[in-house]
C-alpha positions as CSV (number, residue, x, y, z in Angstrom):
1,M,-1.5,4.2,-2.9
2,S,-3.2,3.1,-6.2
3,W,-6.7,1.8,-6.5
4,D,-5.2,-1.7,-7.3
5,E,-3.3,-1.7,-4.2
6,L,-6.3,-0.5,-2.4
7,L,-8.4,-3.2,-3.6
8,D,-5.6,-6.0,-3.1
9,H,-6.5,-5.9,0.7
10,G,-9.7,-7.4,-0.1
11,D,-12.0,-7.5,2.9
12,E,-9.1,-7.3,5.3
13,P,-8.6,-3.9,7.3
14,F,-5.3,-2.0,6.7
15,D,-3.5,1.1,8.1
16,L,-3.0,4.1,5.9
17,S,-0.3,6.3,7.4
18,F,0.4,9.9,6.6
19,P,3.6,12.1,7.0
20,P,4.4,13.0,10.7
21,I,3.2,16.3,12.1
22,R,4.9,17.6,15.2
23,D,6.4,14.0,16.1
24,V,2.7,12.6,15.6
25,H,2.3,10.0,13.0
26,P,-1.4,10.1,12.1
27,S,-2.9,7.0,10.5
28,L,-6.4,5.5,9.5
29,T,-7.5,2.0,9.7
30,L,-9.6,1.4,6.5
31,K,-11.4,-1.6,4.8
32,A,-12.0,-1.6,1.2
33,A,-15.2,-3.0,-0.5
34,I,-16.4,-3.1,-4.1
35,V,-20.0,-2.1,-4.5
36,H,-21.8,-3.2,-7.8
37,A,-24.7,-1.2,-8.6
38,C,-27.6,-2.9,-10.2
39,D,-28.5,-2.3,-13.9
40,D,-31.8,-0.5,-13.1
41,Q,-29.9,1.9,-10.9
42,D,-27.2,2.5,-13.7
43,S,-30.1,3.3,-16.0
44,A,-31.9,5.5,-13.7
45,L,-28.6,7.5,-13.1
46,S,-27.8,7.6,-16.9
47,D,-31.3,8.8,-17.7
48,S,-31.0,11.4,-14.9
49,L,-27.8,12.8,-16.4
50,V,-29.2,12.9,-19.9
51,D,-32.2,14.8,-18.6
52,S,-29.9,17.2,-16.9
53,E,-28.1,17.9,-20.1
54,I,-31.3,18.3,-22.1
55,A,-32.6,20.9,-19.4
56,R,-29.2,22.6,-19.5
57,D,-29.0,22.9,-23.4
58,T,-32.7,23.8,-23.6
59,D,-32.5,26.7,-21.3
60,A,-29.1,27.9,-23.0
61,G,-31.0,27.8,-26.3
62,H,-33.7,29.9,-24.9
63,A,-31.4,32.4,-23.1
64,L,-29.4,32.8,-26.5
65,F,-32.6,33.1,-28.5
66,A,-33.8,35.9,-26.3
67,E,-30.5,37.7,-26.7
68,Y,-30.9,37.4,-30.4
69,I,-34.5,38.9,-30.4
70,T,-33.1,41.7,-28.3
71,S,-30.0,42.6,-30.1
72,G,-30.3,41.0,-33.5
73,V,-26.8,39.6,-33.4
74,V,-26.7,36.4,-35.5
75,S,-24.2,34.6,-33.6
76,H,-26.5,34.3,-30.8
77,L,-29.2,32.9,-33.1
78,N,-26.5,30.4,-34.6
79,D,-25.6,29.4,-30.8
80,A,-29.3,29.1,-30.1
81,V,-30.0,26.9,-33.0
82,Q,-27.0,24.7,-32.2
83,H,-28.2,24.2,-28.6
84,F,-31.6,23.4,-29.8
85,Q,-30.2,20.9,-32.4
86,L,-28.2,19.2,-29.5
87,V,-31.5,18.8,-27.5
88,L,-33.3,17.2,-30.5
89,D,-30.3,14.7,-30.9
90,Q,-30.8,13.6,-27.3
91,C,-34.7,13.5,-27.9
92,P,-35.0,10.9,-30.7
93,V,-38.4,9.6,-32.0
94,G,-40.3,8.2,-29.2
95,H,-38.8,10.5,-26.5
96,P,-41.5,12.4,-24.5
97,D,-39.8,15.8,-25.4
98,H,-39.2,15.1,-29.0
99,A,-42.1,17.1,-30.2
100,A,-41.0,20.0,-27.9
101,A,-37.5,19.8,-29.2
102,L,-38.7,19.8,-32.8
103,T,-40.6,23.0,-31.8
104,N,-38.0,24.9,-30.2
105,L,-35.7,24.3,-33.1
106,A,-38.2,25.3,-35.7
107,Y,-39.2,28.3,-33.9
108,A,-35.7,29.7,-33.7
109,R,-35.0,28.9,-37.4
110,L,-38.2,30.5,-38.4
111,E,-37.3,33.8,-36.5
112,G,-33.8,33.7,-38.4
113,Y,-35.9,33.2,-41.7
114,I,-38.1,36.2,-41.1
115,Q,-35.1,38.4,-40.2
116,N,-33.2,37.1,-43.4
117,H,-30.5,35.4,-41.3
118,L,-31.4,31.9,-42.1
119,Q,-32.8,30.2,-45.3
120,D,-34.3,26.6,-46.0
121,I,-37.8,27.4,-45.1
122,D,-38.6,23.8,-46.1
123,T,-36.9,22.5,-43.3
124,I,-38.6,24.8,-41.0
125,T,-42.0,23.6,-42.1
126,S,-41.0,20.1,-41.9
127,L,-39.9,20.5,-38.2
128,F,-43.2,22.0,-37.6
129,C,-45.2,19.3,-39.4
130,E,-43.5,16.6,-37.4
131,A,-44.3,18.3,-34.1
132,L,-47.9,18.8,-35.1
133,A,-48.1,14.9,-36.0
134,L,-47.0,14.2,-32.6
135,R,-49.7,16.5,-31.1
136,P,-53.0,15.2,-32.8
137,Q,-56.5,16.7,-32.1
138,G,-57.1,16.5,-28.4
139,H,-53.4,17.0,-27.4
140,P,-53.0,20.2,-25.2
141,S,-50.4,21.7,-27.6
142,H,-52.4,20.6,-30.8
143,A,-53.7,24.2,-31.3
144,S,-50.4,26.0,-30.8
145,S,-48.8,23.4,-33.1
146,L,-51.2,24.4,-35.7
147,Y,-50.6,28.1,-35.3
148,N,-46.9,27.7,-35.6
149,L,-47.1,25.7,-38.9
150,I,-49.5,28.2,-40.5
151,R,-47.3,31.2,-39.3
152,A,-44.3,29.6,-41.1
153,L,-46.4,28.9,-44.2
154,I,-47.8,32.4,-44.4
155,W,-44.2,33.9,-43.8
156,C,-42.9,31.6,-46.8
157,H,-45.9,32.9,-48.8
158,S,-45.0,36.6,-48.0
159,K,-41.5,36.1,-49.2
160,E,-42.1,33.7,-52.4
161,S,-45.7,34.2,-53.2
162,T,-46.2,30.4,-53.7
163,V,-49.9,29.6,-53.9
164,V,-49.7,26.2,-52.4
165,Y,-48.5,27.6,-49.1
166,I,-51.6,29.9,-48.9
167,H,-53.9,26.9,-49.7
168,E,-52.0,24.8,-47.1
169,S,-52.6,27.7,-44.7
170,T,-56.2,28.0,-45.5
171,Q,-56.7,24.2,-44.6
172,L,-55.0,24.5,-41.4
173,C,-56.9,27.7,-40.4
174,C,-60.0,25.9,-40.9
175,K,-58.8,23.5,-38.2
176,L,-57.5,26.0,-36.0
177,L,-60.3,28.5,-35.7
178,P,-62.7,26.2,-33.8
179,L,-59.9,25.7,-31.3
180,S,-59.1,29.4,-30.5
181,P,-62.3,31.2,-29.9
182,E,-62.3,34.9,-28.9
183,G,-60.8,35.4,-25.3
184,T,-58.5,32.4,-25.3
185,Y,-54.7,32.6,-24.9
186,L,-54.1,31.4,-28.5
187,C,-56.5,34.1,-29.9
188,S,-54.3,36.8,-28.1
189,M,-51.2,35.4,-29.7
190,G,-52.3,36.6,-33.0
191,V,-54.7,33.9,-34.6
192,D,-57.0,36.8,-36.0
193,S,-53.9,38.4,-37.9
194,V,-52.7,35.1,-39.3
195,V,-56.4,34.4,-40.5
196,G,-56.6,37.9,-41.9
197,Y,-53.5,37.4,-43.9
198,V,-54.7,34.0,-45.3
199,I,-58.1,35.6,-46.4
200,T,-56.5,38.8,-48.0
201,N,-54.2,36.5,-49.9
202,L,-56.7,33.8,-51.0
203,P,-56.7,33.3,-54.7
204,I,-59.8,34.8,-56.5
205,D,-61.3,31.5,-57.2
206,A,-61.0,30.2,-53.6
207,S,-64.6,30.7,-53.0
208,D,-65.2,27.8,-55.7
209,E,-63.6,25.5,-53.2
210,G,-65.9,25.8,-50.5
211,I,-63.6,27.6,-48.2
212,H,-65.2,29.6,-45.3
213,L,-63.2,31.5,-42.7
214,R,-64.6,33.8,-40.0
């Protein structure tokens, strides 16, 4: 019986018969009804499905990225980047997870850049900049977003020796240091080594610009 035939019965009950079994003719008496879900329920269900897809793609991206870090197999990196890009596509501007999606994608691409498996550092720094703009001072992830951007800039400087990257890193370090005192989680992540690189590579005339780092 097709859905159309089923619904043709309207509100009237009807019998649904099955093939006989040992001379017994089983049947069911059914009544069909059309249920209209309200718009709010449809929207909530749709949002829930999208959130589940975002979570699956994010988890898959992290798993593949971890495999890349362990094995160095570039296909794992490419697959991880693809999953993180899918997540970003599902988290447009205004979505509560937009900054996190930007960060995950940028972080994976940066590791590929460090290992010479990916290029386009400008795209990477742009993603980190967008994430930082969404996490202003006072946001719980503001300091880590500063750190990620500084790390990307100094890696770019180490490969290209472009002075502008070290100047930008210096300005960001001045904002990061008060947020990462000794003993904090962020400090243990390597803030001192990042700041040390910046100090070592400052131009000779940097002291004329009133730059003071610990």
